[in-house]
mmCIF entry with sequence, helices, sheets and N, C-alpha, C, O atoms, coordinates in Angstrom:
data_MODEL
# 
_entry.id   MODEL 
# 
_entity.id                         1 
_entity.type                       polymer 
_entity.pdbx_number_of_molecules   1 
# 
_entity_poly.entity_id                      1 
_entity_poly.type                           'polypeptide(L)' 
_entity_poly.nstd_linkage                   no 
_entity_poly.nstd_monomer                   no 
_entity_poly.pdbx_seq_one_letter_code       MAWIAKYHSDFGNIEILQAKDTGSFIYRQGGCFQSECDRDGVSVVPYVHAIFGR 
_entity_poly.pdbx_seq_one_letter_code_can   MAWIAKYHSDFGNIEILQAKDTGSFIYRQGGCFQSECDRDGVSVVPYVHAIFGR 
_entity_poly.pdbx_strand_id                 A 
# 
loop_
_entity_poly_seq.entity_id 
_entity_poly_seq.num 
_entity_poly_seq.mon_id 
_entity_poly_seq.hetero 
1 1  MET n 
1 2  ALA n 
1 3  TRP n 
1 4  ILE n 
1 5  ALA n 
1 6  LYS n 
1 7  TYR n 
1 8  HIS n 
1 9  SER n 
1 10 ASP n 
1 11 PHE n 
1 12 GLY n 
1 13 ASN n 
1 14 ILE n 
1 15 GLU n 
1 16 ILE n 
1 17 LEU n 
1 18 GLN n 
1 19 ALA n 
1 20 LYS n 
1 21 ASP n 
1 22 THR n 
1 23 GLY n 
1 24 SER n 
1 25 PHE n 
1 26 ILE n 
1 27 TYR n 
1 28 ARG n 
1 29 GLN n 
1 30 GLY n 
1 31 GLY n 
1 32 CYS n 
1 33 PHE n 
1 34 GLN n 
1 35 SER n 
1 36 GLU n 
1 37 CYS n 
1 38 ASP n 
1 39 ARG n 
1 40 ASP n 
1 41 GLY n 
1 42 VAL n 
1 43 SER n 
1 44 VAL n 
1 45 VAL n 
1 46 PRO n 
1 47 TYR n 
1 48 VAL n 
1 49 HIS n 
1 50 ALA n 
1 51 ILE n 
1 52 PHE n 
1 53 GLY n 
1 54 ARG n 
# 
_struct_asym.id          A 
_struct_asym.entity_id   1 
# 
_struct_conf.conf_type_id            HELX_P 
_struct_conf.id                      HELX_P1 
_struct_conf.pdbx_PDB_helix_id       AA1 
_struct_conf.beg_label_comp_id       PRO 
_struct_conf.beg_label_asym_id       A 
_struct_conf.beg_label_seq_id        46 
_struct_conf.pdbx_beg_PDB_ins_code   ? 
_struct_conf.end_label_comp_id       PHE 
_struct_conf.end_label_asym_id       A 
_struct_conf.end_label_seq_id        52 
_struct_conf.pdbx_end_PDB_ins_code   ? 
_struct_conf.beg_auth_comp_id        PRO 
_struct_conf.beg_auth_asym_id        A 
_struct_conf.beg_auth_seq_id         46 
_struct_conf.end_auth_comp_id        PHE 
_struct_conf.end_auth_asym_id        A 
_struct_conf.end_auth_seq_id         52 
_struct_conf.pdbx_PDB_helix_class    1 
_struct_conf.details                 ? 
_struct_conf.pdbx_PDB_helix_length   7 
# 
_struct_conf_type.id          HELX_P 
_struct_conf_type.criteria    ? 
_struct_conf_type.reference   ? 
# 
_struct_sheet.id               AA1 
_struct_sheet.type             ? 
_struct_sheet.number_strands   4 
_struct_sheet.details          ? 
# 
loop_
_struct_sheet_order.sheet_id 
_struct_sheet_order.range_id_1 
_struct_sheet_order.range_id_2 
_struct_sheet_order.offset 
_struct_sheet_order.sense 
AA1 1 2 ? anti-parallel 
AA1 2 3 ? anti-parallel 
AA1 3 4 ? anti-parallel 
# 
loop_
_struct_sheet_range.sheet_id 
_struct_sheet_range.id 
_struct_sheet_range.beg_label_comp_id 
_struct_sheet_range.beg_label_asym_id 
_struct_sheet_range.beg_label_seq_id 
_struct_sheet_range.pdbx_beg_PDB_ins_code 
_struct_sheet_range.end_label_comp_id 
_struct_sheet_range.end_label_asym_id 
_struct_sheet_range.end_label_seq_id 
_struct_sheet_range.pdbx_end_PDB_ins_code 
_struct_sheet_range.beg_auth_comp_id 
_struct_sheet_range.beg_auth_asym_id 
_struct_sheet_range.beg_auth_seq_id 
_struct_sheet_range.end_auth_comp_id 
_struct_sheet_range.end_auth_asym_id 
_struct_sheet_range.end_auth_seq_id 
AA1 1 ALA A 2  ? SER A 9  ? ALA A 2  SER A 9  
AA1 2 GLY A 12 ? GLN A 18 ? GLY A 12 GLN A 18 
AA1 3 PHE A 25 ? GLN A 29 ? PHE A 25 GLN A 29 
AA1 4 CYS A 32 ? CYS A 37 ? CYS A 32 CYS A 37 
# 
loop_
_atom_site.group_PDB 
_atom_site.id 
_atom_site.type_symbol 
_atom_site.label_atom_id 
_atom_site.label_alt_id 
_atom_site.label_comp_id 
_atom_site.label_asym_id 
_atom_site.label_entity_id 
_atom_site.label_seq_id 
_atom_site.pdbx_PDB_ins_code 
_atom_site.Cartn_x 
_atom_site.Cartn_y 
_atom_site.Cartn_z 
_atom_site.occupancy 
_atom_site.B_iso_or_equiv 
_atom_site.pdbx_formal_charge 
_atom_site.auth_seq_id 
_atom_site.auth_comp_id 
_atom_site.auth_asym_id 
_atom_site.auth_atom_id 
_atom_site.pdbx_PDB_model_num 
ATOM 1   N N  . MET A 1 1  ? 190.062 424.468 51.281 1.00 0.00 ? 1  MET A N  1 
ATOM 2   C CA . MET A 1 1  ? 189.336 424.401 52.532 1.00 0.00 ? 1  MET A CA 1 
ATOM 3   C C  . MET A 1 1  ? 190.067 425.214 53.590 1.00 0.00 ? 1  MET A C  1 
ATOM 4   O O  . MET A 1 1  ? 191.295 425.243 53.656 1.00 0.00 ? 1  MET A O  1 
ATOM 5   N N  . ALA A 1 2  ? 189.278 425.857 54.393 1.00 0.00 ? 2  ALA A N  1 
ATOM 6   C CA . ALA A 1 2  ? 189.827 426.602 55.525 1.00 0.00 ? 2  ALA A CA 1 
ATOM 7   C C  . ALA A 1 2  ? 189.324 425.956 56.817 1.00 0.00 ? 2  ALA A C  1 
ATOM 8   O O  . ALA A 1 2  ? 188.133 425.676 56.954 1.00 0.00 ? 2  ALA A O  1 
ATOM 9   N N  . TRP A 1 3  ? 190.224 425.724 57.750 1.00 0.00 ? 3  TRP A N  1 
ATOM 10  C CA . TRP A 1 3  ? 189.842 425.169 59.041 1.00 0.00 ? 3  TRP A CA 1 
ATOM 11  C C  . TRP A 1 3  ? 189.147 426.243 59.863 1.00 0.00 ? 3  TRP A C  1 
ATOM 12  O O  . TRP A 1 3  ? 189.671 427.345 60.027 1.00 0.00 ? 3  TRP A O  1 
ATOM 13  N N  . ILE A 1 4  ? 187.965 425.917 60.379 1.00 0.00 ? 4  ILE A N  1 
ATOM 14  C CA . ILE A 1 4  ? 187.238 426.854 61.230 1.00 0.00 ? 4  ILE A CA 1 
ATOM 15  C C  . ILE A 1 4  ? 187.417 426.483 62.696 1.00 0.00 ? 4  ILE A C  1 
ATOM 16  O O  . ILE A 1 4  ? 187.711 427.341 63.529 1.00 0.00 ? 4  ILE A O  1 
ATOM 17  N N  . ALA A 1 5  ? 187.238 425.190 63.010 1.00 0.00 ? 5  ALA A N  1 
ATOM 18  C CA . ALA A 1 5  ? 187.369 424.746 64.399 1.00 0.00 ? 5  ALA A CA 1 
ATOM 19  C C  . ALA A 1 5  ? 187.639 423.252 64.443 1.00 0.00 ? 5  ALA A C  1 
ATOM 20  O O  . ALA A 1 5  ? 187.342 422.522 63.498 1.00 0.00 ? 5  ALA A O  1 
ATOM 21  N N  . LYS A 1 6  ? 188.207 422.812 65.556 1.00 0.00 ? 6  LYS A N  1 
ATOM 22  C CA . LYS A 1 6  ? 188.438 421.388 65.791 1.00 0.00 ? 6  LYS A CA 1 
ATOM 23  C C  . LYS A 1 6  ? 188.218 421.133 67.270 1.00 0.00 ? 6  LYS A C  1 
ATOM 24  O O  . LYS A 1 6  ? 188.767 421.837 68.118 1.00 0.00 ? 6  LYS A O  1 
ATOM 25  N N  . TYR A 1 7  ? 187.412 420.124 67.579 1.00 0.00 ? 7  TYR A N  1 
ATOM 26  C CA . TYR A 1 7  ? 187.079 419.785 68.950 1.00 0.00 ? 7  TYR A CA 1 
ATOM 27  C C  . TYR A 1 7  ? 187.353 418.312 69.195 1.00 0.00 ? 7  TYR A C  1 
ATOM 28  O O  . TYR A 1 7  ? 187.220 417.491 68.287 1.00 0.00 ? 7  TYR A O  1 
ATOM 29  N N  . HIS A 1 8  ? 187.730 417.982 70.400 1.00 0.00 ? 8  HIS A N  1 
ATOM 30  C CA . HIS A 1 8  ? 187.882 416.580 70.768 1.00 0.00 ? 8  HIS A CA 1 
ATOM 31  C C  . HIS A 1 8  ? 186.676 416.193 71.614 1.00 0.00 ? 8  HIS A C  1 
ATOM 32  O O  . HIS A 1 8  ? 186.304 416.906 72.545 1.00 0.00 ? 8  HIS A O  1 
ATOM 33  N N  . SER A 1 9  ? 186.066 415.051 71.280 1.00 0.00 ? 9  SER A N  1 
ATOM 34  C CA . SER A 1 9  ? 184.924 414.559 72.051 1.00 0.00 ? 9  SER A CA 1 
ATOM 35  C C  . SER A 1 9  ? 185.140 413.086 72.369 1.00 0.00 ? 9  SER A C  1 
ATOM 36  O O  . SER A 1 9  ? 186.100 412.475 71.898 1.00 0.00 ? 9  SER A O  1 
ATOM 37  N N  . ASP A 1 10 ? 184.255 412.526 73.160 1.00 0.00 ? 10 ASP A N  1 
ATOM 38  C CA . ASP A 1 10 ? 184.317 411.095 73.480 1.00 0.00 ? 10 ASP A CA 1 
ATOM 39  C C  . ASP A 1 10 ? 184.106 410.239 72.241 1.00 0.00 ? 10 ASP A C  1 
ATOM 40  O O  . ASP A 1 10 ? 184.432 409.052 72.249 1.00 0.00 ? 10 ASP A O  1 
ATOM 41  N N  . PHE A 1 11 ? 183.569 410.820 71.180 1.00 0.00 ? 11 PHE A N  1 
ATOM 42  C CA . PHE A 1 11 ? 183.264 410.092 69.952 1.00 0.00 ? 11 PHE A CA 1 
ATOM 43  C C  . PHE A 1 11 ? 184.282 410.350 68.844 1.00 0.00 ? 11 PHE A C  1 
ATOM 44  O O  . PHE A 1 11 ? 184.058 409.951 67.701 1.00 0.00 ? 11 PHE A O  1 
ATOM 45  N N  . GLY A 1 12 ? 185.368 410.994 69.155 1.00 0.00 ? 12 GLY A N  1 
ATOM 46  C CA . GLY A 1 12 ? 186.403 411.300 68.166 1.00 0.00 ? 12 GLY A CA 1 
ATOM 47  C C  . GLY A 1 12 ? 186.505 412.793 67.915 1.00 0.00 ? 12 GLY A C  1 
ATOM 48  O O  . GLY A 1 12 ? 185.753 413.585 68.483 1.00 0.00 ? 12 GLY A O  1 
ATOM 49  N N  . ASN A 1 13 ? 187.435 413.165 67.064 1.00 0.00 ? 13 ASN A N  1 
ATOM 50  C CA . ASN A 1 13 ? 187.619 414.581 66.739 1.00 0.00 ? 13 ASN A CA 1 
ATOM 51  C C  . ASN A 1 13 ? 186.502 415.065 65.826 1.00 0.00 ? 13 ASN A C  1 
ATOM 52  O O  . ASN A 1 13 ? 186.093 414.371 64.895 1.00 0.00 ? 13 ASN A O  1 
ATOM 53  N N  . ILE A 1 14 ? 186.022 416.256 66.108 1.00 0.00 ? 14 ILE A N  1 
ATOM 54  C CA . ILE A 1 14 ? 185.005 416.904 65.289 1.00 0.00 ? 14 ILE A CA 1 
ATOM 55  C C  . ILE A 1 14 ? 185.672 418.117 64.646 1.00 0.00 ? 14 ILE A C  1 
ATOM 56  O O  . ILE A 1 14 ? 186.259 418.957 65.329 1.00 0.00 ? 14 ILE A O  1 
ATOM 57  N N  . GLU A 1 15 ? 185.571 418.192 63.320 1.00 0.00 ? 15 GLU A N  1 
ATOM 58  C CA . GLU A 1 15 ? 186.215 419.267 62.580 1.00 0.00 ? 15 GLU A CA 1 
ATOM 59  C C  . GLU A 1 15 ? 185.166 420.041 61.778 1.00 0.00 ? 15 GLU A C  1 
ATOM 60  O O  . GLU A 1 15 ? 184.248 419.457 61.203 1.00 0.00 ? 15 GLU A O  1 
ATOM 61  N N  . ILE A 1 16 ? 185.321 421.354 61.752 1.00 0.00 ? 16 ILE A N  1 
ATOM 62  C CA . ILE A 1 16 ? 184.464 422.214 60.944 1.00 0.00 ? 16 ILE A CA 1 
ATOM 63  C C  . ILE A 1 16 ? 185.373 422.939 59.960 1.00 0.00 ? 16 ILE A C  1 
ATOM 64  O O  . ILE A 1 16 ? 186.330 423.610 60.347 1.00 0.00 ? 16 ILE A O  1 
ATOM 65  N N  . LEU A 1 17 ? 185.051 422.789 58.685 1.00 0.00 ? 17 LEU A N  1 
ATOM 66  C CA . LEU A 1 17 ? 185.838 423.410 57.622 1.00 0.00 ? 17 LEU A CA 1 
ATOM 67  C C  . LEU A 1 17 ? 184.915 424.280 56.774 1.00 0.00 ? 17 LEU A C  1 
ATOM 68  O O  . LEU A 1 17 ? 183.698 424.098 56.786 1.00 0.00 ? 17 LEU A O  1 
ATOM 69  N N  . GLN A 1 18 ? 185.495 425.220 56.043 1.00 0.00 ? 18 GLN A N  1 
ATOM 70  C CA . GLN A 1 18 ? 184.712 426.048 55.131 1.00 0.00 ? 18 GLN A CA 1 
ATOM 71  C C  . GLN A 1 18 ? 185.320 425.964 53.738 1.00 0.00 ? 18 GLN A C  1 
ATOM 72  O O  . GLN A 1 18 ? 186.518 426.174 53.553 1.00 0.00 ? 18 GLN A O  1 
ATOM 73  N N  . ALA A 1 19 ? 184.469 425.652 52.757 1.00 0.00 ? 19 ALA A N  1 
ATOM 74  C CA . ALA A 1 19 ? 184.903 425.579 51.366 1.00 0.00 ? 19 ALA A CA 1 
ATOM 75  C C  . ALA A 1 19 ? 185.177 426.994 50.855 1.00 0.00 ? 19 ALA A C  1 
ATOM 76  O O  . ALA A 1 19 ? 184.344 427.886 51.008 1.00 0.00 ? 19 ALA A O  1 
ATOM 77  N N  . LYS A 1 20 ? 186.327 427.189 50.260 1.00 0.00 ? 20 LYS A N  1 
ATOM 78  C CA . LYS A 1 20 ? 186.694 428.524 49.785 1.00 0.00 ? 20 LYS A CA 1 
ATOM 79  C C  . LYS A 1 20 ? 185.863 428.965 48.587 1.00 0.00 ? 20 LYS A C  1 
ATOM 80  O O  . LYS A 1 20 ? 185.589 430.154 48.431 1.00 0.00 ? 20 LYS A O  1 
ATOM 81  N N  . ASP A 1 21 ? 185.456 428.010 47.731 1.00 0.00 ? 21 ASP A N  1 
ATOM 82  C CA . ASP A 1 21 ? 184.729 428.394 46.518 1.00 0.00 ? 21 ASP A CA 1 
ATOM 83  C C  . ASP A 1 21 ? 183.255 428.706 46.774 1.00 0.00 ? 21 ASP A C  1 
ATOM 84  O O  . ASP A 1 21 ? 182.723 429.644 46.182 1.00 0.00 ? 21 ASP A O  1 
ATOM 85  N N  . THR A 1 22 ? 182.588 427.952 47.634 1.00 0.00 ? 22 THR A N  1 
ATOM 86  C CA . THR A 1 22 ? 181.150 428.162 47.866 1.00 0.00 ? 22 THR A CA 1 
ATOM 87  C C  . THR A 1 22 ? 180.843 428.794 49.210 1.00 0.00 ? 22 THR A C  1 
ATOM 88  O O  . THR A 1 22 ? 179.764 429.358 49.396 1.00 0.00 ? 22 THR A O  1 
ATOM 89  N N  . GLY A 1 23 ? 181.773 428.710 50.149 1.00 0.00 ? 23 GLY A N  1 
ATOM 90  C CA . GLY A 1 23 ? 181.531 429.229 51.494 1.00 0.00 ? 23 GLY A CA 1 
ATOM 91  C C  . GLY A 1 23 ? 180.756 428.273 52.378 1.00 0.00 ? 23 GLY A C  1 
ATOM 92  O O  . GLY A 1 23 ? 180.432 428.604 53.519 1.00 0.00 ? 23 GLY A O  1 
ATOM 93  N N  . SER A 1 24 ? 180.453 427.082 51.860 1.00 0.00 ? 24 SER A N  1 
ATOM 94  C CA . SER A 1 24 ? 179.686 426.124 52.663 1.00 0.00 ? 24 SER A CA 1 
ATOM 95  C C  . SER A 1 24 ? 180.545 425.581 53.803 1.00 0.00 ? 24 SER A C  1 
ATOM 96  O O  . SER A 1 24 ? 181.773 425.557 53.724 1.00 0.00 ? 24 SER A O  1 
ATOM 97  N N  . PHE A 1 25 ? 179.866 425.145 54.861 1.00 0.00 ? 25 PHE A N  1 
ATOM 98  C CA . PHE A 1 25 ? 180.533 424.581 56.025 1.00 0.00 ? 25 PHE A CA 1 
ATOM 99  C C  . PHE A 1 25 ? 180.422 423.061 55.985 1.00 0.00 ? 25 PHE A C  1 
ATOM 100 O O  . PHE A 1 25 ? 179.347 422.513 55.743 1.00 0.00 ? 25 PHE A O  1 
ATOM 101 N N  . ILE A 1 26 ? 181.524 422.402 56.222 1.00 0.00 ? 26 ILE A N  1 
ATOM 102 C CA . ILE A 1 26 ? 181.597 420.945 56.167 1.00 0.00 ? 26 ILE A CA 1 
ATOM 103 C C  . ILE A 1 26 ? 181.950 420.447 57.558 1.00 0.00 ? 26 ILE A C  1 
ATOM 104 O O  . ILE A 1 26 ? 182.875 420.945 58.199 1.00 0.00 ? 26 ILE A O  1 
ATOM 105 N N  . TYR A 1 27 ? 181.199 419.458 58.010 1.00 0.00 ? 27 TYR A N  1 
ATOM 106 C CA . TYR A 1 27 ? 181.397 418.888 59.338 1.00 0.00 ? 27 TYR A CA 1 
ATOM 107 C C  . TYR A 1 27 ? 181.907 417.462 59.190 1.00 0.00 ? 27 TYR A C  1 
ATOM 108 O O  . TYR A 1 27 ? 181.307 416.642 58.495 1.00 0.00 ? 27 TYR A O  1 
ATOM 109 N N  . ARG A 1 28 ? 183.033 417.177 59.860 1.00 0.00 ? 28 ARG A N  1 
ATOM 110 C CA . ARG A 1 28 ? 183.597 415.835 59.829 1.00 0.00 ? 28 ARG A CA 1 
ATOM 111 C C  . ARG A 1 28 ? 183.781 415.344 61.262 1.00 0.00 ? 28 ARG A C  1 
ATOM 112 O O  . ARG A 1 28 ? 184.068 416.122 62.172 1.00 0.00 ? 28 ARG A O  1 
ATOM 113 N N  . GLN A 1 29 ? 183.611 414.051 61.436 1.00 0.00 ? 29 GLN A N  1 
ATOM 114 C CA . GLN A 1 29 ? 183.850 413.436 62.733 1.00 0.00 ? 29 GLN A CA 1 
ATOM 115 C C  . GLN A 1 29 ? 184.684 412.191 62.505 1.00 0.00 ? 29 GLN A C  1 
ATOM 116 O O  . GLN A 1 29 ? 184.327 411.338 61.692 1.00 0.00 ? 29 GLN A O  1 
ATOM 117 N N  . GLY A 1 30 ? 185.797 412.085 63.221 1.00 0.00 ? 30 GLY A N  1 
ATOM 118 C CA . GLY A 1 30 ? 186.691 410.954 63.043 1.00 0.00 ? 30 GLY A CA 1 
ATOM 119 C C  . GLY A 1 30 ? 187.244 410.871 61.633 1.00 0.00 ? 30 GLY A C  1 
ATOM 120 O O  . GLY A 1 30 ? 187.566 409.780 61.165 1.00 0.00 ? 30 GLY A O  1 
ATOM 121 N N  . GLY A 1 31 ? 187.361 412.007 60.939 1.00 0.00 ? 31 GLY A N  1 
ATOM 122 C CA . GLY A 1 31 ? 187.879 412.039 59.583 1.00 0.00 ? 31 GLY A CA 1 
ATOM 123 C C  . GLY A 1 31 ? 186.857 411.717 58.510 1.00 0.00 ? 31 GLY A C  1 
ATOM 124 O O  . GLY A 1 31 ? 187.183 411.735 57.323 1.00 0.00 ? 31 GLY A O  1 
ATOM 125 N N  . CYS A 1 32 ? 185.609 411.418 58.909 1.00 0.00 ? 32 CYS A N  1 
ATOM 126 C CA . CYS A 1 32 ? 184.558 411.054 57.953 1.00 0.00 ? 32 CYS A CA 1 
ATOM 127 C C  . CYS A 1 32 ? 183.560 412.200 57.799 1.00 0.00 ? 32 CYS A C  1 
ATOM 128 O O  . CYS A 1 32 ? 183.222 412.884 58.766 1.00 0.00 ? 32 CYS A O  1 
ATOM 129 N N  . PHE A 1 33 ? 183.098 412.395 56.572 1.00 0.00 ? 33 PHE A N  1 
ATOM 130 C CA . PHE A 1 33 ? 182.082 413.403 56.278 1.00 0.00 ? 33 PHE A CA 1 
ATOM 131 C C  . PHE A 1 33 ? 180.816 413.121 57.075 1.00 0.00 ? 33 PHE A C  1 
ATOM 132 O O  . PHE A 1 33 ? 180.346 411.984 57.102 1.00 0.00 ? 33 PHE A O  1 
ATOM 133 N N  . GLN A 1 34 ? 180.257 414.144 57.726 1.00 0.00 ? 34 GLN A N  1 
ATOM 134 C CA . GLN A 1 34 ? 179.011 413.991 58.468 1.00 0.00 ? 34 GLN A CA 1 
ATOM 135 C C  . GLN A 1 34 ? 177.883 414.827 57.869 1.00 0.00 ? 34 GLN A C  1 
ATOM 136 O O  . GLN A 1 34 ? 176.757 414.350 57.731 1.00 0.00 ? 34 GLN A O  1 
ATOM 137 N N  . SER A 1 35 ? 178.187 416.070 57.516 1.00 0.00 ? 35 SER A N  1 
ATOM 138 C CA . SER A 1 35 ? 177.142 416.950 57.013 1.00 0.00 ? 35 SER A CA 1 
ATOM 139 C C  . SER A 1 35 ? 177.770 418.171 56.344 1.00 0.00 ? 35 SER A C  1 
ATOM 140 O O  . SER A 1 35 ? 178.970 418.423 56.459 1.00 0.00 ? 35 SER A O  1 
ATOM 141 N N  . GLU A 1 36 ? 176.921 418.918 55.643 1.00 0.00 ? 36 GLU A N  1 
ATOM 142 C CA . GLU A 1 36 ? 177.369 420.152 54.990 1.00 0.00 ? 36 GLU A CA 1 
ATOM 143 C C  . GLU A 1 36 ? 176.195 421.113 54.926 1.00 0.00 ? 36 GLU A C  1 
ATOM 144 O O  . GLU A 1 36 ? 175.060 420.703 54.682 1.00 0.00 ? 36 GLU A O  1 
ATOM 145 N N  . CYS A 1 37 ? 176.467 422.379 55.144 1.00 0.00 ? 37 CYS A N  1 
ATOM 146 C CA . CYS A 1 37 ? 175.410 423.388 55.027 1.00 0.00 ? 37 CYS A CA 1 
ATOM 147 C C  . CYS A 1 37 ? 175.960 424.593 54.278 1.00 0.00 ? 37 CYS A C  1 
ATOM 148 O O  . CYS A 1 37 ? 177.170 424.814 54.222 1.00 0.00 ? 37 CYS A O  1 
ATOM 149 N N  . ASP A 1 38 ? 175.031 425.378 53.695 1.00 0.00 ? 38 ASP A N  1 
ATOM 150 C CA . ASP A 1 38 ? 175.467 426.573 52.973 1.00 0.00 ? 38 ASP A CA 1 
ATOM 151 C C  . ASP A 1 38 ? 175.767 427.692 53.963 1.00 0.00 ? 38 ASP A C  1 
ATOM 152 O O  . ASP A 1 38 ? 175.694 427.490 55.175 1.00 0.00 ? 38 ASP A O  1 
ATOM 153 N N  . ARG A 1 39 ? 176.099 428.855 53.453 1.00 0.00 ? 39 ARG A N  1 
ATOM 154 C CA . ARG A 1 39 ? 176.470 429.989 54.318 1.00 0.00 ? 39 ARG A CA 1 
ATOM 155 C C  . ARG A 1 39 ? 175.348 430.424 55.255 1.00 0.00 ? 39 ARG A C  1 
ATOM 156 O O  . ARG A 1 39 ? 175.602 431.014 56.306 1.00 0.00 ? 39 ARG A O  1 
ATOM 157 N N  . ASP A 1 40 ? 174.096 430.129 54.866 1.00 0.00 ? 40 ASP A N  1 
ATOM 158 C CA . ASP A 1 40 ? 172.945 430.508 55.689 1.00 0.00 ? 40 ASP A CA 1 
ATOM 159 C C  . ASP A 1 40 ? 172.539 429.422 56.682 1.00 0.00 ? 40 ASP A C  1 
ATOM 160 O O  . ASP A 1 40 ? 171.562 429.584 57.412 1.00 0.00 ? 40 ASP A O  1 
ATOM 161 N N  . GLY A 1 41 ? 173.287 428.313 56.712 1.00 0.00 ? 41 GLY A N  1 
ATOM 162 C CA . GLY A 1 41 ? 172.985 427.238 57.651 1.00 0.00 ? 41 GLY A CA 1 
ATOM 163 C C  . GLY A 1 41 ? 171.990 426.213 57.140 1.00 0.00 ? 41 GLY A C  1 
ATOM 164 O O  . GLY A 1 41 ? 171.538 425.362 57.906 1.00 0.00 ? 41 GLY A O  1 
ATOM 165 N N  . VAL A 1 42 ? 171.639 426.273 55.856 1.00 0.00 ? 42 VAL A N  1 
ATOM 166 C CA . VAL A 1 42 ? 170.702 425.319 55.267 1.00 0.00 ? 42 VAL A CA 1 
ATOM 167 C C  . VAL A 1 42 ? 171.489 424.109 54.763 1.00 0.00 ? 42 VAL A C  1 
ATOM 168 O O  . VAL A 1 42 ? 172.458 424.254 54.018 1.00 0.00 ? 42 VAL A O  1 
ATOM 169 N N  . SER A 1 43 ? 171.064 422.920 55.175 1.00 0.00 ? 43 SER A N  1 
ATOM 170 C CA . SER A 1 43 ? 171.759 421.702 54.774 1.00 0.00 ? 43 SER A CA 1 
ATOM 171 C C  . SER A 1 43 ? 171.731 421.534 53.259 1.00 0.00 ? 43 SER A C  1 
ATOM 172 O O  . SER A 1 43 ? 170.731 421.837 52.608 1.00 0.00 ? 43 SER A O  1 
ATOM 173 N N  . VAL A 1 44 ? 172.838 421.049 52.709 1.00 0.00 ? 44 VAL A N  1 
ATOM 174 C CA . VAL A 1 44 ? 172.906 420.789 51.269 1.00 0.00 ? 44 VAL A CA 1 
ATOM 175 C C  . VAL A 1 44 ? 172.984 419.286 50.976 1.00 0.00 ? 44 VAL A C  1 
ATOM 176 O O  . VAL A 1 44 ? 173.217 418.890 49.834 1.00 0.00 ? 44 VAL A O  1 
ATOM 177 N N  . VAL A 1 45 ? 172.789 418.454 51.999 1.00 0.00 ? 45 VAL A N  1 
ATOM 178 C CA . VAL A 1 45 ? 172.806 417.004 51.785 1.00 0.00 ? 45 VAL A CA 1 
ATOM 179 C C  . VAL A 1 45 ? 171.369 416.496 51.686 1.00 0.00 ? 45 VAL A C  1 
ATOM 180 O O  . VAL A 1 45 ? 170.545 416.818 52.542 1.00 0.00 ? 45 VAL A O  1 
ATOM 181 N N  . PRO A 1 46 ? 171.056 415.714 50.663 1.00 0.00 ? 46 PRO A N  1 
ATOM 182 C CA . PRO A 1 46 ? 169.689 415.287 50.406 1.00 0.00 ? 46 PRO A CA 1 
ATOM 183 C C  . PRO A 1 46 ? 169.021 414.507 51.528 1.00 0.00 ? 46 PRO A C  1 
ATOM 184 O O  . PRO A 1 46 ? 167.815 414.646 51.733 1.00 0.00 ? 46 PRO A O  1 
ATOM 185 N N  . TYR A 1 47 ? 169.771 413.690 52.261 1.00 0.00 ? 47 TYR A N  1 
ATOM 186 C CA . TYR A 1 47 ? 169.115 412.873 53.282 1.00 0.00 ? 47 TYR A CA 1 
ATOM 187 C C  . TYR A 1 47 ? 168.489 413.704 54.389 1.00 0.00 ? 47 TYR A C  1 
ATOM 188 O O  . TYR A 1 47 ? 167.497 413.281 54.983 1.00 0.00 ? 47 TYR A O  1 
ATOM 189 N N  . VAL A 1 48 ? 169.034 414.857 54.678 1.00 0.00 ? 48 VAL A N  1 
ATOM 190 C CA . VAL A 1 48 ? 168.451 415.728 55.717 1.00 0.00 ? 48 VAL A CA 1 
ATOM 191 C C  . VAL A 1 48 ? 167.083 416.220 55.284 1.00 0.00 ? 48 VAL A C  1 
ATOM 192 O O  . VAL A 1 48 ? 166.147 416.226 56.083 1.00 0.00 ? 48 VAL A O  1 
ATOM 193 N N  . HIS A 1 49 ? 166.952 416.635 54.022 1.00 0.00 ? 49 HIS A N  1 
ATOM 194 C CA . HIS A 1 49 ? 165.669 417.113 53.525 1.00 0.00 ? 49 HIS A CA 1 
ATOM 195 C C  . HIS A 1 49 ? 164.661 415.964 53.405 1.00 0.00 ? 49 HIS A C  1 
ATOM 196 O O  . HIS A 1 49 ? 163.462 416.168 53.594 1.00 0.00 ? 49 HIS A O  1 
ATOM 197 N N  . ALA A 1 50 ? 165.142 414.768 53.094 1.00 0.00 ? 50 ALA A N  1 
ATOM 198 C CA . ALA A 1 50 ? 164.257 413.605 53.018 1.00 0.00 ? 50 ALA A CA 1 
ATOM 199 C C  . ALA A 1 50 ? 163.673 413.283 54.390 1.00 0.00 ? 50 ALA A C  1 
ATOM 200 O O  . ALA A 1 50 ? 162.499 412.927 54.491 1.00 0.00 ? 50 ALA A O  1 
ATOM 201 N N  . ILE A 1 51 ? 164.467 413.403 55.433 1.00 0.00 ? 51 ILE A N  1 
ATOM 202 C CA . ILE A 1 51 ? 163.978 413.140 56.799 1.00 0.00 ? 51 ILE A CA 1 
ATOM 203 C C  . ILE A 1 51 ? 162.896 414.143 57.171 1.00 0.00 ? 51 ILE A C  1 
ATOM 204 O O  . ILE A 1 51 ? 161.867 413.757 57.725 1.00 0.00 ? 51 ILE A O  1 
ATOM 205 N N  . PHE A 1 52 ? 163.108 415.421 56.878 1.00 0.00 ? 52 PHE A N  1 
ATOM 206 C CA . PHE A 1 52 ? 162.116 416.434 57.209 1.00 0.00 ? 52 PHE A CA 1 
ATOM 207 C C  . PHE A 1 52 ? 160.855 416.292 56.360 1.00 0.00 ? 52 PHE A C  1 
ATOM 208 O O  . PHE A 1 52 ? 159.779 416.731 56.767 1.00 0.00 ? 52 PHE A O  1 
ATOM 209 N N  . GLY A 1 53 ? 160.982 415.687 55.199 1.00 0.00 ? 53 GLY A N  1 
ATOM 210 C CA . GLY A 1 53 ? 159.821 415.497 54.324 1.00 0.00 ? 53 GLY A CA 1 
ATOM 211 C C  . GLY A 1 53 ? 158.911 414.354 54.726 1.00 0.00 ? 53 GLY A C  1 
ATOM 212 O O  . GLY A 1 53 ? 157.817 414.207 54.180 1.00 0.00 ? 53 GLY A O  1 
ATOM 213 N N  . ARG A 1 54 ? 159.350 413.549 55.672 1.00 0.00 ? 54 ARG A N  1 
ATOM 214 C CA . ARG A 1 54 ? 158.547 412.397 56.088 1.00 0.00 ? 54 ARG A CA 1 
ATOM 215 C C  . ARG A 1 54 ? 157.536 412.765 57.097 1.00 0.00 ? 54 ARG A C  1 
ATOM 216 O O  . ARG A 1 54 ? 156.778 411.908 57.552 1.00 0.00 ? 54 ARG A O  1 
# 
């Protein structure tokens, strides 16, 4: 993983990382996984697509 950015907010630290093997971007808040998207910005987590499908 490569660190892209880290921000401090009222809700905890927000971190953006990039996977070296796939190039996907991983978003964490307070040390917990929040979301992931591919290099083109398309989410790769199923719950996001399920929400849009409703």
